[in-house]
C-alpha positions in Angstrom: 237.9 -50.7 117.7 234.9 -48.3 117.1 232.6 -48.4 120.1 229.5 -49.2 118.1 231.2 -51.9 116.0 232.4 -53.6 119.2 228.9 -53.3 120.8 227.4 -54.8 117.6 229.7 -57.8 117.8 228.9 -58.3 121.5 225.2 -58.0 120.9 225.3 -60.6 118.1 227.4 -63.1 120.1 226.1 -62.8 123.6 222.4 -61.8 123.5 219.1 -62.7 121.7 220.4 -60.9 118.6 218.2 -62.8 116.0 215.1 -62.5 118.1 215.6 -58.7 118.3 216.6 -58.4 114.7 213.4 -60.0 113.5 211.7 -56.7 114.4 213.8 -55.0 111.7 213.9 -57.7 109.1 210.7 -59.8 109.5 211.2 -62.3 106.8 208.1 -64.0 105.3 209.4 -66.9 103.2 206.0 -68.6 103.1 204.0 -65.9 101.3 203.4 -67.3 97.8 203.3 -64.9 94.8 200.0 -63.7 93.5 199.3 -65.1 90.0 197.4 -63.0 87.6 194.4 -65.1 86.6 194.1 -63.6 83.1 197.7 -64.5 82.4 197.3 -67.9 83.8 194.2 -68.6 81.7 196.0 -67.5 78.6 198.9 -69.9 79.4 196.6 -72.8 80.3 194.7 -72.4 77.0 198.0 -72.5 75.0 199.2 -75.5 77.1 196.1 -77.5 76.5 196.3 -76.8 72.7 200.0 -77.4 72.6 200.7 -74.0 71.1 204.4 -74.1 71.9 205.4 -70.5 71.0 202.4 -69.1 72.9 203.2 -71.4 75.9 206.7 -69.8 76.2 205.3 -66.3 75.5 202.7 -66.7 78.2 205.1 -68.0 80.8 207.6 -65.2 80.2 204.9 -62.8 81.4 205.3 -64.2 85.0 208.1 -63.2 87.4 209.3 -66.8 87.6 209.7 -69.3 84.9 208.7 -72.8 86.1 212.0 -74.5 85.1 215.7 -73.7 85.3 217.1 -73.4 81.8 220.1 -71.4 80.7 218.3 -70.1 77.6 215.3 -68.6 79.4 217.1 -65.3 80.2 217.9 -64.9 76.5 214.3 -65.4 75.5 213.1 -62.9 78.1 215.4 -60.3 76.6 214.7 -61.1 73.0 211.3 -62.6 72.4 211.7 -62.6 68.7 214.1 -65.5 69.3 211.1 -67.7 70.1 210.1 -67.9 66.5 213.6 -68.3 65.2 214.5 -71.3 67.4 211.8 -74.0 67.2 214.0 -76.8 68.4 214.8 -75.0 71.6 211.2 -74.1 72.2 210.1 -77.7 71.5 212.7 -78.9 74.0 211.6 -76.5 76.7 207.9 -77.3 76.1 208.6 -81.0 76.3 209.9 -80.5 79.9 206.9 -78.4 80.7 204.5 -81.1 79.5 206.3 -83.6 81.7 205.7 -81.4 84.7 202.0 -80.8 84.1 199.9 -77.7 85.0 199.8 -78.3 88.8 203.6 -78.3 89.2 204.0 -75.4 86.8 201.6 -73.3 88.9 203.4 -74.3 92.1 206.7 -73.2 90.6 205.7 -69.8 89.3 204.0 -69.0 92.6 207.0 -69.8 94.8 207.7 -67.1 97.4 210.2 -64.5 96.7 213.7 -65.3 98.0 214.2 -63.7 101.4 217.2 -61.7 100.2 214.9 -60.0 97.7 212.5 -59.0 100.5 215.2 -57.4 102.6 215.5 -54.0 100.7 212.3 -52.3 101.8 212.2 -53.8 105.4 214.9 -51.5 106.9 213.1 -48.4 105.6 209.7 -49.7 106.8 211.2 -50.1 110.2 212.8 -46.6 110.3 209.6 -45.1 109.0 207.6 -46.7 111.9 209.1 -44.1 114.2 211.1 -46.7 116.1 214.2 -44.4 116.3 212.3 -41.8 118.4 211.1 -39.4 115.7 208.8 -39.8 112.8 210.6 -39.4 109.4 209.7 -36.5 107.3 209.4 -35.6 103.6 212.2 -34.1 101.7 210.6 -30.6 101.7 210.3 -30.6 105.5 213.8 -32.0 105.9 215.4 -29.3 103.8 213.5 -26.5 105.4 214.0 -27.3 109.1 217.1 -27.4 111.3 216.1 -29.8 114.2 216.7 -33.5 114.5 215.1 -35.3 111.5 215.1 -38.5 109.5 214.4 -38.3 105.8 211.6 -40.4 104.4 212.4 -40.8 100.7 213.3 -43.3 98.1 216.9 -44.5 97.5 217.1 -42.4 94.4 215.6 -39.3 96.0 218.2 -39.6 98.8 220.9 -40.0 96.2 219.8 -36.8 94.5 219.6 -34.9 97.7 223.1 -36.1 98.7 224.5 -35.2 95.3 223.1 -31.7 95.4 223.8 -30.9 99.1 226.5 -33.2 100.5 229.1 -33.7 97.8 228.0 -37.3 97.2 229.2 -38.7 93.9 228.4 -42.5 93.9 226.0 -43.7 91.2 223.7 -45.6 93.6 221.0 -44.7 96.1 221.2 -44.5 99.9 219.2 -46.2 102.6 219.4 -43.6 105.3 219.8 -39.8 105.7 219.3 -38.1 109.0 220.2 -34.9 110.9 221.0 -35.0 114.6 222.6 -32.4 116.8 223.2 -30.3 113.7 225.1 -33.1 111.9 224.1 -35.0 108.7 224.3 -38.8 108.8 224.1 -40.9 105.7 224.2 -44.6 105.5 223.6 -47.9 103.8 221.8 -50.8 105.4 222.7 -54.5 104.6 221.4 -57.8 106.0 224.2 -60.3 105.3 222.5 -63.7 105.4 225.5 -65.9 104.6 229.2 -65.9 103.7 230.6 -65.7 100.1 229.5 -64.6 96.7 226.8 -62.0 96.5 226.9 -61.4 100.2 230.6 -60.4 100.1 229.7 -58.0 97.3 227.0 -56.5 99.5 229.5 -56.0 102.2 232.0 -54.3 99.9 229.2 -52.1 98.6 228.5 -50.8 102.1 232.2 -50.4 102.8 232.6 -48.3 99.7 230.3 -45.7 101.1 232.7 -45.3 104.1 235.5 -44.5 101.8 233.9 -41.7 99.7 234.9 -38.1 100.3 232.0 -35.8 101.2 231.5 -32.3 102.5 232.9 -31.5 105.9 231.1 -32.9 109.0 229.0 -35.5 107.1 229.0 -38.7 109.1 229.0 -41.9 107.0 227.7 -45.2 108.6 227.3 -48.8 107.5 224.3 -50.3 109.1 225.1 -54.0 109.0 223.5 -57.1 110.4 223.8 -60.8 110.0 226.7 -63.3 109.8 229.3 -60.5 109.5 229.5 -60.3 113.3 230.1 -64.0 114.0 233.5 -64.5 115.6 235.9 -66.6 113.4 238.4 -66.6 110.6 235.9 -65.6 107.9 236.5 -62.8 105.4 233.6 -60.6 106.6 234.6 -60.6 110.3 238.2 -60.0 109.4 237.3 -57.0 107.1 235.2 -55.4 109.9 237.7 -56.0 112.7 240.9 -55.3 110.9 240.5 -53.0 107.8 237.4 -51.1 109.0 237.7 -51.4 112.8 237.7 -47.7 113.4 234.8 -46.8 111.1 231.2 -46.2 112.0 229.8 -49.7 111.5 226.8 -50.8 113.6 223.8 -53.0 113.9 220.4 -51.4 113.1 219.5 -52.4 116.7 222.1 -49.8 117.9 221.2 -47.1 115.4 219.0 -45.1 117.8 221.8 -44.9 120.4 224.3 -43.8 117.7 222.1 -41.0 116.5 221.4 -39.4 119.8 225.1 -39.4 120.8 226.6 -37.8 117.6 
């Protein structure tokens, strides 16, 4: 088995893995969403006057709709349907009336799901200089030869990799660095549970390991979470059987990996 994959599994199962990982992924599930007061006032006025079309229009301006209803996504994508479907609008407004303004406000200001907070956290951690060097801009990265970590958006990294590394995937990257004259590219995933969307996230990271790139480009999957838990689960079996010889590691071991390439 790849040394760093083995070390990641040991770290997750034998030490204070979650305590350490919180430095990389400091989840904040209790931070409620900010609600635009102008938008809320517009909704509240429509609600008090029972202007049903305007009630729905106003609520669609918020990130969250206060109730779960299978037709909301359709209305978000085609607001002209609001006028054409009065019975549906009346049904939804009836549920909203039962809730009342206080509960509606609570629901639209709920915190973002933790899995939606994860994306920027890895890059924020890398950009703090925790890996031993301060990440640099694309211009500096391209015009120097020493050890460097690229500070750029996923899409900017994708473009750089397409133009310089033979990268052909249609998605961005989370990590590009140069150490000891070698380029390292990677994707970072925090897998919070088994099944469904999380399995798709794992497969996404694994797909990077299978792409063909220019010579001497090192591909890594920076994985954390339940994937390292011993057991007869799909994630652990994929890592320890199908991909046991690939560069897969916890973010907590990334610094060690970089300096030994």
